[in-house]
C-alpha positions as CSV (number, residue, x, y, z in Angstrom):
1,X,115.9,106.2,106.7
2,X,115.3,107.2,110.0
3,X,112.3,105.6,111.7
4,X,111.1,107.4,114.6
5,X,111.2,106.1,118.6
6,X,113.5,103.8,117.8
7,X,116.9,104.0,119.4
8,X,119.6,102.8,116.1
9,X,116.4,103.0,113.9
10,X,118.5,104.3,111.0
11,X,118.3,102.3,107.6
12,X,120.0,102.6,104.6
13,X,117.3,102.0,101.8
14,X,117.1,102.6,97.7
15,X,114.4,104.6,96.5
16,X,112.7,102.8,93.8
17,X,109.6,105.0,92.5
18,X,108.6,108.4,93.5
19,X,105.1,110.5,93.7
20,X,104.0,113.5,94.2
21,X,102.9,112.5,97.8
22,X,105.1,109.3,98.5
23,X,108.2,107.0,98.0
24,X,108.2,103.4,97.0
25,X,111.7,101.8,99.1
26,X,114.0,99.0,99.2
27,X,114.6,98.3,102.8
28,X,116.3,95.1,104.5
29,X,113.4,95.1,107.3
30,X,109.8,95.3,107.7
31,X,108.1,98.0,109.1
32,X,104.2,98.0,110.6
33,X,101.6,100.0,108.7
34,X,101.3,103.4,110.5
35,X,105.3,103.7,111.9
36,X,106.2,106.8,111.1
37,X,109.8,107.5,109.4
38,X,112.0,110.1,108.0
39,X,113.7,109.8,104.6
40,X,116.8,112.0,103.9
41,X,117.7,112.2,100.1
42,X,119.7,115.2,98.2
43,X,119.7,117.5,101.2
44,X,116.2,117.0,102.0
45,X,114.4,115.9,105.2
46,X,110.5,114.0,104.3
47,X,108.8,112.9,107.0
48,X,106.3,110.1,106.3
49,X,104.1,106.9,107.2
50,X,104.5,103.1,106.3
51,X,101.4,102.4,104.4
52,X,102.7,99.1,103.4
53,X,105.2,96.5,103.7
54,X,105.6,93.7,101.1
55,X,108.2,90.6,101.6
56,X,110.1,90.4,98.5
57,X,112.5,87.8,99.5
58,X,116.4,87.3,100.9
59,X,116.0,90.1,103.9
60,X,114.3,93.0,101.5
61,X,111.2,94.4,101.6
62,X,109.2,96.8,99.4
63,X,108.0,99.5,101.8
64,X,105.3,102.2,100.9
65,X,106.0,105.7,102.7
66,X,103.0,108.0,102.2
67,X,105.0,112.0,102.9
68,X,103.3,113.9,105.8
69,X,104.7,117.2,104.5
70,X,103.4,119.2,101.5
71,X,106.4,118.8,99.5
72,X,106.3,117.8,95.6
73,X,108.8,114.6,95.7
74,X,108.5,114.4,92.1
75,X,110.5,117.5,92.4
76,X,113.3,116.3,94.7
77,X,114.1,113.2,92.5
78,X,114.4,115.0,89.6
79,X,117.3,114.2,87.3
80,X,119.7,116.7,87.4
81,X,118.7,118.3,90.3
């Protein structure tokens, strides 16, 4: 994941849940609601915005990312794709 406007703002994340219009990810840092990000996965680039951040302990955060593109994210993350 890349955070817009922050030099070196690149983070390794784990995708936890996917819906048509968003993602829930695990990240080592918390981000402020409204922060614009880009998630890259399986050759696709998904621009989005942080909707929430929850501290789950030990330097781990669950972040909700609302996609700002028209892409159906469930198609991107289908098994066997």
